[in-house]
C-alpha positions in Angstrom: 31.6 -42.5 23.3 31.0 -39.0 22.0 30.1 -36.4 24.6 28.3 -33.1 23.8 28.1 -30.4 26.5 25.1 -28.2 26.1 25.1 -24.8 27.8 24.2 -21.2 27.1 21.9 -18.3 28.1 18.8 -19.0 30.1 15.8 -18.8 27.8 17.8 -19.4 24.6 16.4 -22.8 24.0 18.6 -25.4 25.8 15.7 -27.5 26.9 14.4 -27.7 23.4 17.8 -28.5 22.1 18.1 -31.4 24.6 14.7 -32.7 23.4 15.9 -32.7 19.8 19.2 -34.4 20.7 17.3 -37.1 22.6 15.0 -37.6 19.6 18.0 -38.2 17.3 19.6 -40.8 19.6 21.6 -39.0 22.3 21.5 -40.1 25.9 20.6 -36.8 27.7 21.1 -35.6 31.2 19.8 -32.1 32.1 20.8 -29.6 34.8 24.0 -31.3 35.9 26.8 -29.6 38.0 30.0 -29.4 35.9 31.9 -31.3 38.6 29.9 -34.4 37.9 30.5 -34.4 34.1 33.8 -36.3 34.3 32.3 -38.9 36.5 29.3 -39.3 34.3 31.5 -39.4 31.2 33.5 -42.3 32.7 30.3 -44.2 33.6 28.9 -43.7 30.1 32.1 -44.8 28.5 32.0 -48.0 30.5 28.5 -48.7 29.1 29.1 -49.8 25.6 25.4 -49.3 24.7 25.8 -45.5 24.9 27.5 -44.1 21.9 26.4 -40.5 22.0 25.6 -38.5 25.2 24.6 -34.9 25.8 24.7 -33.1 29.2 23.1 -29.8 29.9 24.8 -27.5 32.4 24.3 -23.8 33.1 23.9 -21.2 35.8 20.9 -23.1 37.3 23.4 -25.1 39.3 24.4 -22.0 41.2 28.0 -21.5 42.4 29.0 -25.0 41.2 28.9 -23.7 37.6 32.2 -21.8 38.3 33.9 -25.2 38.0 33.2 -25.5 34.3 36.6 -24.3 33.0 38.5 -26.7 35.3 36.2 -29.5 34.3 36.8 -28.9 30.6 40.5 -29.0 31.2 40.2 -32.3 33.0 38.2 -33.8 30.1 40.9 -32.7 27.7 43.7 -34.1 30.0 41.8 -37.5 30.2 41.4 -37.5 26.4 37.6 -37.7 26.6 36.2 -36.8 23.3 33.8 -33.9 23.8 32.2 -30.9 22.0 30.5 -27.8 23.4 27.2 -26.5 22.0 26.3 -23.0 23.1 22.7 -21.6 22.8 22.7 -17.8 22.6 20.1 -15.1 22.1 20.0 -11.3 22.1 19.5 -9.8 25.6 16.3 -7.9 24.7 14.8 -11.1 23.3 15.7 -13.0 26.4 14.1 -10.3 28.6 10.9 -10.4 26.5 10.7 -14.2 26.6 10.9 -14.2 30.4 8.3 -11.5 30.7 5.9 -13.3 28.4 6.3 -16.7 30.1 6.5 -15.1 33.6 9.2 -17.6 34.6 11.9 -16.5 37.0 15.4 -16.1 35.7 17.8 -18.2 37.8 20.0 -15.2 38.7 17.1 -12.9 39.7 17.3 -12.2 43.4 16.3 -9.4 45.8 17.5 -6.2 44.3 18.6 -7.8 41.0 16.4 -6.9 38.0 15.8 -9.3 35.0 17.9 -7.1 32.8 20.8 -7.1 35.3 20.5 -10.9 35.6 20.8 -11.4 31.9 23.9 -9.2 31.7 25.4 -11.0 34.7 24.8 -14.4 33.1 26.4 -13.3 29.8 29.5 -12.3 31.7 29.6 -15.6 33.6 29.3 -17.5 30.3 31.8 -15.5 28.3 34.7 -17.8 28.6 32.8 -21.0 27.8 31.2 -19.4 24.8 34.6 -18.6 23.4 35.5 -22.3 23.7 32.2 -23.5 22.1 32.4 -25.7 18.9 28.9 -24.9 17.9 27.0 -21.6 18.6 23.3 -21.3 17.8 21.7 -17.9 17.9 18.0 -18.3 18.5 16.9 -14.6 18.6 15.1 -14.9 15.2 15.0 -18.6 14.8 11.8 -20.6 15.0 11.5 -23.9 17.0 11.2 -25.7 13.7 14.4 -24.1 12.4 16.3 -25.0 15.5 15.2 -28.6 15.3 16.3 -28.8 11.6 19.7 -27.2 12.3 20.6 -29.4 15.3 19.3 -32.5 13.6 21.3 -31.9 10.4 24.4 -31.1 12.4 24.4 -34.1 14.8 22.8 -36.9 12.9 26.3 -37.7 11.7 29.1 -38.5 14.2 30.6 -35.5 16.1 34.0 -36.6 14.9 33.1 -36.0 11.3 34.8 -33.2 9.4 33.6 -29.6 9.6 29.9 -29.0 9.0 28.9 -25.9 7.0 25.6 -24.1 7.4 24.7 -21.6 4.6 21.8 -19.3 5.5 19.9 -16.6 3.7 18.5 -13.6 5.6 17.0 -10.2 5.2 18.8 -7.2 6.6 15.5 -5.5 7.4 14.7 -8.3 9.7 18.1 -8.0 11.5 21.6 -9.3 10.8 22.7 -12.9 11.1 24.5 -12.7 14.4 25.8 -16.3 14.3 27.6 -15.9 11.0 31.3 -16.5 10.6 31.3 -15.2 7.1 28.6 -12.7 5.9 28.1 -11.6 2.3 25.8 -8.7 1.2 24.1 -9.2 -2.2 22.0 -6.0 -2.1 24.2 -4.6 -4.8 22.7 -7.1 -7.3 19.5 -6.6 -9.5 16.5 -6.8 -7.3 13.4 -8.8 -8.6 11.2 -7.2 -5.9 10.6 -4.3 -8.3 9.2 -6.6 -11.0 5.5 -7.1 -10.4 5.3 -10.7 -11.7 8.4 -11.8 -9.8 7.7 -10.2 -6.5 5.5 -13.0 -5.1 8.1 -15.7 -6.0 11.2 -16.7 -4.0 14.8 -17.4 -4.8 13.9 -21.1 -5.0 11.9 -20.4 -8.2 13.8 -20.7 -11.5 12.4 -17.3 -12.7 14.1 -15.5 -9.8 17.3 -17.4 -10.2 17.5 -16.5 -13.9 16.7 -12.8 -13.2 19.4 -12.5 -10.5 22.2 -14.4 -12.2 21.8 -13.7 -15.9 23.7 -10.4 -16.0 27.3 -9.3 -16.2 27.4 -7.9 -12.6 26.0 -11.1 -11.0 28.3 -13.3 -13.1 31.4 -11.5 -12.0 30.1 -11.3 -8.3 29.4 -15.1 -8.4 32.9 -15.9 -9.8 34.7 -13.8 -7.2 32.6 -15.0 -4.3 33.0 -18.7 -5.1 36.7 -18.2 -5.6 37.1 -16.6 -2.2 35.1 -19.4 -0.5 37.2 -22.1 -2.2 40.3 -20.3 -0.9 39.0 -19.9 2.6 37.4 -23.2 3.4 40.7 -25.2 3.7 42.0 -22.6 6.0 39.0 -23.0 8.4 39.4 -26.8 8.2 43.1 -26.6 9.1 42.2 -24.5 12.2 40.1 -27.5 13.4 36.8 -25.5 13.2 33.8 -27.8 13.8 31.1 -25.6 12.3 31.2 -22.7 9.8 28.2 -20.5 9.3 28.1 -18.6 6.0 25.3 -16.0 5.8 24.1 -14.2 2.7 21.9 -11.2 3.1 19.7 -9.1 0.8 17.0 -6.6 1.8 14.1 -8.9 2.6 15.7 -12.3 2.6 13.4 -13.7 0.0 15.0 -13.4 -3.5 18.7 -12.6 -4.1 20.1 -14.0 -0.8 18.2 -17.3 -1.3 19.6 -17.6 -4.9 23.2 -17.2 -3.7 22.7 -19.4 -0.6 21.6 -22.2 -2.8 24.4 -21.5 -5.2 27.1 -21.5 -2.4 25.6 -24.7 -0.8 25.6 -26.6 -4.1 29.2 -25.5 -4.8 30.4 -26.7 -1.4 28.5 -30.0 -1.7 30.3 -30.6 -5.0 33.5 -30.1 -3.2 32.7 -32.7 -0.6 31.6 -30.6 2.3 28.8 -31.5 4.7 26.3 -28.7 4.1 23.0 -27.6 5.7 20.8 -24.8 4.2 18.6 -22.4 6.1 16.4 -19.7 4.6 15.7 -17.6 7.7 13.3 -15.0 6.3 12.0 -16.5 3.1 8.4 -16.6 4.4 8.3 -13.2 6.0 
């Protein structure tokens, strides 16, 4: 049995993530105290019909959540195969979401403001975030994009080799906070200033030709792919489960899309499991 522990910031999308996991074949249990995870894992392992299970645990369980580090150590000691998925989001976005939905944050009490509760929760979750195998930042990610990312990552077995997500984004819409590697292609020729090219995207051949067919881009491309070829085996040898490579241009519609597709195709040709996300292509 493969066990996925889902946790993260309140309001970051854990419930939606659990729904996606259930849709793709996981047996899911929500809002479970950490102390019961080992018992539940043993019960599920005895049930041969359950191959993949996901449990959601977070600060909703109150003081019992403080057991999480000890529980993770026990899982490791008992050789239970598990991964951790952490849903994160910028503090200001979390505050806005709670205000819009008028839901109560689990750490809000008398004398504790919503902003203080978010800060307190982040501190409580700091250690488990550092242990997470997969981190999803949902600040600027749509529900559809979250579903696509989780589905592409977990439709294969959790024990598979490292999964790579290559994403394009626009700096003017905010940086890619979840990136392990971030490349800035704003130094390359910009098709935005060509009237007939402006409405197109980096998925169109006209944009690809404009961006790549010059000496600067050819040299940039060669050096970038050479570095990625060098770095990928190093990340694999470290046992990293997921690597996020982000490519940014000004708006996230032209140059970054071209190079995201280029990097993804190169990685696929080298045998890596690759998922592509164009965060800002429609903005």
